[in-house]
N, C-alpha and C positions, 0 to 999 in steps of 0.2 A: 144504311148508310144516307145522310142527309140529305144529299143531292141529287140521289136516283129517285128519291121519295118526292121530294121538291117537283122534280121533272114532270114526272106522273100526274100533279095536277093542272099542269101546264099544259097549252097544246103550242106543237112548232107553228109561228109563223110561213106559213106555206106561199104566200103571194109573189113574194118576187127573191128572185136568188141573184147573187153577183157571183161571179167564177173568176178570179183571176190565177194566168197558168206562169207558172216563171219554175225555175232550177235553184237547184239549194242555194247557190250563190246570189239568190236576192230572197231566198226564205231566209238564212240563216244572218245579214244585216236587219231583217226584220224582226228575230223575234228576239237578236240583242239591243235593237230599238224598244222596243218595247218590253225591255228589261227580263226576258225572262233565262234563266238559268245564270244570275248572276251571282258568282263568288266574293266570299268577306274580303278573299284574299286574290292576288295578282299571281299569279303564274308564273315565275320565274326559272334563272337555271339553276337558283340556291336551294329553291325549294322543291321541286319537281319531285323529288321520293315521298313526301309529305300528301302531296295535292293528290294523289292515287282515286280519293273520292270525289273528286269536285266536281259541283254539277255544270260546270258549262265543260261539253266533253262532243265534238261534230259529229262521232262516231255512231255516238247515242243517239243526239236529237235529230241528225237528217240522215237518215237511211237511204238504200235508192229512189226508192216510191216516196219520199215526206212529203205531208201534206200538213196545213194549216189551217182550221175549219172556225167559223165564229158561228154559230147559231144562236138566233133570236128567235126565246120563247114569249108569248103574253100570255101573261097570268090571270089576263081580264082587269080589268079598274083602273088601266094606265098602269097597268104594273110590267114591262118591259127586262127581262132578266137574258142576260149576253155570255154565254156559255165555249168558252175554249177547247176544241181538240187539236192536238195535235198528235199526228199519226194515228189518229183514232180513240187515243185515250186522253182522260177530262185534265185538265190542266190549269192552275189557278193565276190569275195577274197578278204581276207581283205589287206587291202594296197595297193589294186589297184581301185583307186578312178579316173579315166579318166571320160572325156562322154560317152564312153560304157565301164562301169565299169561292165555292167551285163555278157557281152561275148568278153572277153580281148583277144589281140594277142595272139596265142600261144608262143609268142616267150616272153612275157614278162613276160609270167606266170611261164616258165622256169625257167626268170632269177631270175623273186622274192623268188621262191623256189629253188633255185640253192645249196643254204647248202646242204638243205633236198635229193638233187636229186644225189650230190655226193654217198650218202650213208653214210655210219658208218664201223669202223674198228671193226669186232666183239669180233677179239680174244684179242683187248685192251678192248673195253666194257662191253665183258661177264669172263675176266678171274677171275679165284679165285687166290683169295689173296694168299701167301706161307708163309707170318707168321702175328701176329698180329699188330708186328708194323711198318706194309706197310699200316693197317687200320685207 
């Protein structure tokens, strides 16, 4: 298995750990925002029977003790890699499909999610409308 062999060559970065704790109600929107488990067809009342093998199945994605771990590896020479694990199982970042997609370059992940990492304008997104005409 390519990713397993590759991990052995790298060392896990152990100097810093950031832990964010939440509930499935916060993990599900994060997974959705990152593009995990996105199906090509939307689930509707008319295609439900054909969607039995869909990817987006919350009962499979988020068991009672669900977790998302991002492991950063330093492979030397500035080669940083990021491995996502969902419920202790390796998953692939959506949209990153090269030969080492299970542990892509950290910079490739940052570039892929560049718009998300730039944040949002809280004031613009959360402002209250001043009049019904602006709705």
